[in-house]
PAGUDO-260392 format. One record per residue (C-alpha): residue number from 1; x, y, z. Coordinates in steps of 0.5 Angstrom, whole numbers. Layout:
! PAGUDO-260392
> NUM_X_Y_Z
...
***
This chain:
! PAGUDO-260392
> 1_212_105_-85
> 2_215_99_-81
> 3_218_99_-74
> 4_225_99_-76
> 5_224_104_-82
> 6_221_109_-76
> 7_227_107_-72
> 8_232_109_-78
> 9_229_115_-79
> 10_229_117_-72
> 11_236_116_-72
> 12_238_120_-78
> 13_234_126_-75
> 14_238_125_-68
> 15_244_126_-72
> 16_242_132_-76
> 17_239_135_-70
> 18_246_133_-67
> 19_250_137_-72
> 20_245_143_-72
> 21_246_143_-64
> 22_254_143_-65
> 23_253_149_-69
> 24_250_153_-64
> 25_254_150_-59
> 26_260_152_-62
> 27_260_159_-59
> 28_259_155_-52
> 29_265_153_-49
> 30_262_149_-44
> 31_259_144_-48
> 32_263_140_-53
> 33_261_138_-60
> 34_263_131_-58
> 35_259_130_-52
> 36_253_133_-56
> 37_254_128_-62
> 38_258_122_-58
> 39_254_121_-52
> 40_248_125_-53
> 41_245_130_-49
> 42_238_131_-45
> 43_235_134_-51
> 44_238_130_-56
> 45_240_123_-54
> 46_243_118_-58
> 47_241_111_-59
> 48_245_104_-59
> 49_241_98_-62
> 50_244_91_-60
> 51_242_84_-63
> 52_243_79_-58
> 53_240_72_-56
> 54_233_72_-54
> 55_235_68_-48
> 56_238_73_-45
> 57_236_80_-49
> 58_230_82_-45
> 59_233_81_-38
> 60_239_85_-40
> 61_234_90_-43
> 62_230_91_-36
> 63_236_90_-31
> 64_243_92_-34
> 65_241_98_-38
> 66_238_102_-32
> 67_244_101_-29
> 68_248_103_-35
> 69_244_109_-35
> 70_246_112_-28
> 71_252_113_-31
> 72_250_115_-39
> 73_243_118_-38
> 74_243_120_-45
> 75_245_114_-49
> 76_239_110_-50
> 77_240_102_-51
> 78_235_97_-54
> 79_236_90_-55
> 80_233_86_-60
> 81_232_79_-58
> 82_233_73_-64
> 83_232_66_-63
> 84_239_62_-63
> 85_238_58_-69
> 86_237_65_-73
> 87_242_69_-70
> 88_248_68_-74
> 89_244_69_-80
> 90_241_75_-78
> 91_248_78_-76
> 92_251_76_-83
> 93_245_79_-86
> 94_245_86_-82
> 95_253_86_-83
> 96_253_86_-90
> 97_247_91_-91
> 98_249_98_-94
> 99_245_101_-89
> 100_245_96_-82
> 101_240_97_-76
> 102_245_95_-71
> 103_251_98_-67
> 104_253_92_-63
> 105_253_85_-64
> 106_253_80_-58
> 107_256_74_-61
> 108_257_67_-59
> 109_264_64_-58
> 110_265_61_-65
> 111_262_66_-70
> 112_268_71_-69
> 113_272_69_-75
> 114_266_69_-80
> 115_264_76_-78
> 116_271_78_-78
> 117_272_75_-85
> 118_266_79_-88
> 119_269_86_-85
> 120_263_86_-80
> 121_267_88_-73
> 122_271_94_-71
> 123_278_93_-68
> 124_277_94_-61
> 125_284_96_-60
> 126_285_100_-66
> 127_286_107_-66
> 128_279_110_-66
> 129_277_106_-60
> 130_283_107_-56
> 131_282_114_-56
> 132_275_113_-53
> 133_278_108_-48
> 134_278_109_-41
> 135_286_109_-38
> 136_284_104_-32
> 137_280_99_-37
> 138_285_94_-36
> 139_286_89_-42
> 140_291_85_-38
> 141_286_84_-33
> 142_282_79_-37
> 143_283_71_-37
> 144_286_69_-43
> 145_281_64_-45
> 146_275_68_-45
> 147_279_74_-48
> 148_281_70_-54
> 149_274_68_-56
> 150_274_75_-59
> 151_280_75_-63
> 152_281_73_-70
> 153_288_73_-73
> 154_291_77_-67
> 155_286_83_-68
> 156_281_84_-62
> 157_274_84_-65
> 158_270_83_-59
> 159_270_83_-51
> 160_267_78_-46
> 161_260_80_-43
> 162_257_73_-41
> 163_263_68_-40
> 164_260_62_-40
> 165_263_55_-39
> 166_261_48_-39
> 167_261_46_-32
> 168_259_40_-27
> 169_253_41_-23
> 170_252_36_-17
> 171_247_35_-12
> 172_250_34_-5
> 173_243_31_-2
> 174_243_26_-7
> 175_250_24_-6
> 176_249_24_1
> 177_243_19_1
> 178_247_14_-4
> 179_252_14_2
> 180_257_17_-3
> 181_262_23_-1
> 182_262_29_-5
> 183_266_29_-11
> 184_272_33_-12
> 185_275_37_-18
> 186_280_31_-18
> 187_275_26_-19
> 188_277_21_-25
> 189_272_19_-30
> 190_273_12_-27
> 191_271_14_-21
> 192_265_18_-23
> 193_262_12_-27
> 194_263_8_-20
> 195_259_13_-17
> 196_254_13_-22
> 197_252_5_-21
> 198_250_7_-14
> 199_247_14_-16
> 200_241_11_-20
> 201_236_9_-15
> 202_229_7_-13
> 203_227_12_-7
> 204_220_10_-6
> 205_221_2_-6
> 206_216_1_-12
> 207_221_-3_-16
> 208_222_3_-21
> 209_228_8_-21
> 210_226_15_-20
> 211_233_18_-19
> 212_239_18_-24
> 213_246_20_-24
> 214_247_24_-30
> 215_243_28_-35
> 216_246_33_-40
> 217_246_33_-48
> 218_245_27_-52
> 219_240_30_-57
> 220_242_31_-64
> 221_244_39_-64
> 222_250_43_-65
> 223_252_44_-57
> 224_252_36_-56
> 225_259_35_-59
> 226_261_40_-53
> 227_260_34_-48
> 228_264_29_-52
> 229_270_34_-54
> 230_271_36_-46
> 231_272_29_-45
> 232_277_28_-51
> 233_281_34_-49
> 234_281_32_-42
> 235_284_25_-45
> 236_289_30_-49
> 237_286_30_-55
> 238_284_36_-60
> 239_279_37_-66
> 240_285_40_-70
> 241_292_39_-71
> 242_297_44_-72
> 243_296_44_-80
> 244_288_45_-78
> 245_287_38_-80
> 246_282_34_-76
> 247_285_30_-71
> 248_280_27_-67
> 249_278_20_-71
> 250_283_16_-67
> 251_283_11_-61
> 252_283_17_-56
> 253_277_20_-60
> 254_273_14_-60
> 255_274_12_-53
> 256_272_19_-51
> 257_265_18_-55
> 258_264_11_-52
> 259_265_15_-45
> 260_259_20_-47
> 261_255_14_-50
> 262_256_11_-43
> 263_253_16_-39
> 264_246_15_-42
> 265_246_8_-38
> 266_246_13_-32
> 267_241_18_-35
> 268_233_18_-34
> 269_229_15_-39
> 270_229_18_-46
> 271_235_21_-45
> 272_237_21_-52
> 273_232_27_-53
> 274_235_31_-48
> 275_239_37_-49
> 276_240_44_-45
> 277_232_45_-43
> 278_231_37_-41
> 279_237_36_-37
> 280_236_43_-33
> 281_229_41_-31
> 282_231_34_-29
> 283_237_37_-24
> 284_232_43_-22
> 285_227_38_-20
> 286_232_34_-16
> 287_232_28_-21
> 288_239_27_-23
> 289_245_28_-18
> 290_250_31_-24
> 291_249_35_-30
> 292_254_38_-35
> 293_251_44_-37
> 294_253_52_-38
> 295_255_55_-32
> 296_251_61_-33
> 297_245_57_-31
> 298_247_57_-23
> 299_243_63_-21
> 300_237_60_-23
> 301_238_53_-21
> 302_241_54_-14
> 303_239_61_-12
> 304_232_63_-15
> 305_226_59_-12
> 306_222_62_-18
> 307_225_57_-22
> 308_228_51_-18
> 309_227_47_-12
> 310_234_47_-10
> 311_238_51_-5
> 312_245_54_-5
> 313_247_49_0
> 314_245_43_-4
> 315_248_45_-11
> 316_256_44_-12
> 317_259_46_-18
> 318_266_44_-21
> 319_270_42_-27
> 320_268_36_-31
> 321_272_29_-29
> 322_279_28_-30
> 323_281_24_-36
> 324_288_21_-38
> 325_291_29_-38
> 326_287_33_-34
> 327_280_36_-32
> 328_275_37_-37
> 329_271_44_-39
> 330_269_47_-45
> 331_269_55_-47
> 332_262_58_-49
> 333_263_65_-49
> 334_258_71_-51
> 335_262_77_-53
> 336_260_84_-56
> 337_263_87_-62
> 338_262_94_-65
> 339_259_94_-72
> 340_264_97_-77
> 341_258_101_-80
> 342_256_104_-74
> 343_254_111_-73
> 344_254_111_-66
> 345_261_109_-64
> 346_263_113_-58
> 347_256_111_-55
> 348_257_103_-57
> 349_263_103_-54
> 350_261_107_-48
> 351_256_101_-47
> 352_261_95_-48
> 353_266_98_-44
> 354_262_99_-38
> 355_259_92_-38
> 356_266_89_-39
> 357_269_94_-33
> 358_270_91_-26
> 359_264_95_-24
> 360_260_92_-30
> 361_262_85_-29
> 362_260_85_-22
> 363_253_88_-23
> 364_252_83_-29
> 365_254_78_-24
> 366_250_80_-18
> 367_243_82_-22
> 368_243_77_-28
> 369_248_72_-26
> 370_252_72_-32
> 371_260_70_-31
> 372_265_75_-31
> 373_272_74_-35
> 374_277_79_-31
> 375_282_76_-26
> 376_281_82_-21
> 377_273_80_-21
> 378_274_73_-19
> 379_279_74_-14
> 380_276_80_-11
> 381_270_80_-6
> 382_264_78_-9
> 383_257_82_-10
> 384_253_76_-7
> 385_255_70_-2
> 386_253_65_-7
> 387_258_68_-12
> 388_264_66_-8
> 389_265_58_-10
> 390_262_60_-17
> 391_268_64_-18
> 392_273_59_-15
> 393_270_54_-20
> 394_270_59_-26
> 395_277_61_-25
> 396_279_54_-25
> 397_275_53_-31
> 398_278_58_-35
> 399_285_55_-33
> 400_283_48_-35
> 401_280_51_-42
> 402_286_55_-44
> 403_291_49_-42
> 404_287_44_-46
> 405_285_49_-52
> 406_277_47_-50
> 407_273_51_-55
> 408_270_49_-62
> 409_273_50_-68
> 410_276_57_-70
> 411_275_58_-77
> 412_270_62_-82
> 413_267_55_-83
> 414_266_53_-76
> 415_258_53_-76
> 416_258_48_-82
> 417_264_44_-78
> 418_260_44_-72
> 419_254_42_-75
> 420_257_36_-78
> 421_260_34_-71
> 422_253_34_-69
> 423_250_30_-74
> 424_255_24_-73
> 425_256_25_-65
> 426_248_24_-65
> 427_249_18_-70
> 428_254_15_-65
> 429_250_16_-59
> 430_244_13_-62
> 431_248_7_-63
> 432_247_8_-71
> 433_254_7_-72
> 434_260_5_-68
> 435_264_11_-65
> 436_270_9_-70
> 437_265_10_-76
> 438_262_16_-73
> 439_269_20_-72
> 440_272_18_-79
> 441_266_20_-83
> 442_266_27_-79
> 443_273_28_-80
> 444_273_27_-88
> 445_267_32_-88
> 446_270_37_-84
> 447_277_36_-88
> 448_273_38_-94
> 449_269_44_-91
> 450_275_47_-88
> 451_279_47_-94
***
């Protein structure tokens, strides 16, 4: 018998035990059948299984679940980590199975429409879950941008649990050594490139540059277009128009892609092969003055000496430079939804509700470094001193993203559209085609995909 089959058998036995137990407890008014079946007891705990990105599944299992169990000791939560590139396909497969394995799905920002359309997720504001929701669980306290990541067609299918935003990290020491003032959130792209000329330097006088101005996504992969799109949005452009047709194959889109490509001139050698990990390593080692990357890496980049050579005093964080319309950012929220076929509805919602409460957000931020979505959390007293400036930047980024609609295409076909953008933006960055040709090709292909 496989591990999963054993798990399923154990869960069925737990349900049967709960039913039997409830018959006995019917004569005992002090213990409710709902408590027995919904949140378990010491003798008959319930299990909630969660499918999540392997990048953070283990740390949440070892760090957050014990905190949750202080309040709900009889709900056993198990995270199964899956590589990001396989995650959506496995979620779709499990959700369409007549006997799914998972109660909760931790979903990336653009996947909600696709999962919602196949009926995989429950309405978190529907009657069943509303009856289980605490009175002080304030939906209006969430910032609009992260909360909207869990919506599709006016239904709230998921709620933010790891509110990531594409942000600008900068090394104060390298700016000081180059004789430049610390950048501000009001810095324009023209000002950024002016500084970049002075940030690429030979620090040991051997005739070779050894520190650079920037590192970020340039490699051919699905998240690389988010850099171009953040510049596009900052310049007032959009991916789609009001009718849902591609709206980026124009002068604004071309100018934005050329700016993304220009960053390579100030990046380390081999930057065309760089993405999340390579840019992160270069910045943590003090080799680049700026990094455009996901804000969730702040703790491991500026606070944790096990993973970085930098300190909190050295690392600044803010939105991306200002274009012709506004500053830049990009939404990349991880959101939690409940399987429409779960047999553990109360326990599943208990975990999600705790994790997204004011208490849970604070614990998650302090212990793991995940960013909160609630306005009260961001405006309140942070659990750790280093979170203060981070919260200020995050609140700004949420507002910027909401104003500029800075997120990936919202459609059941979003994954296919994003892959088209990844291919064509990569061709443009590599100089294989002009910015105009890359965007015209992407627009034509995406138009067909979205029909």
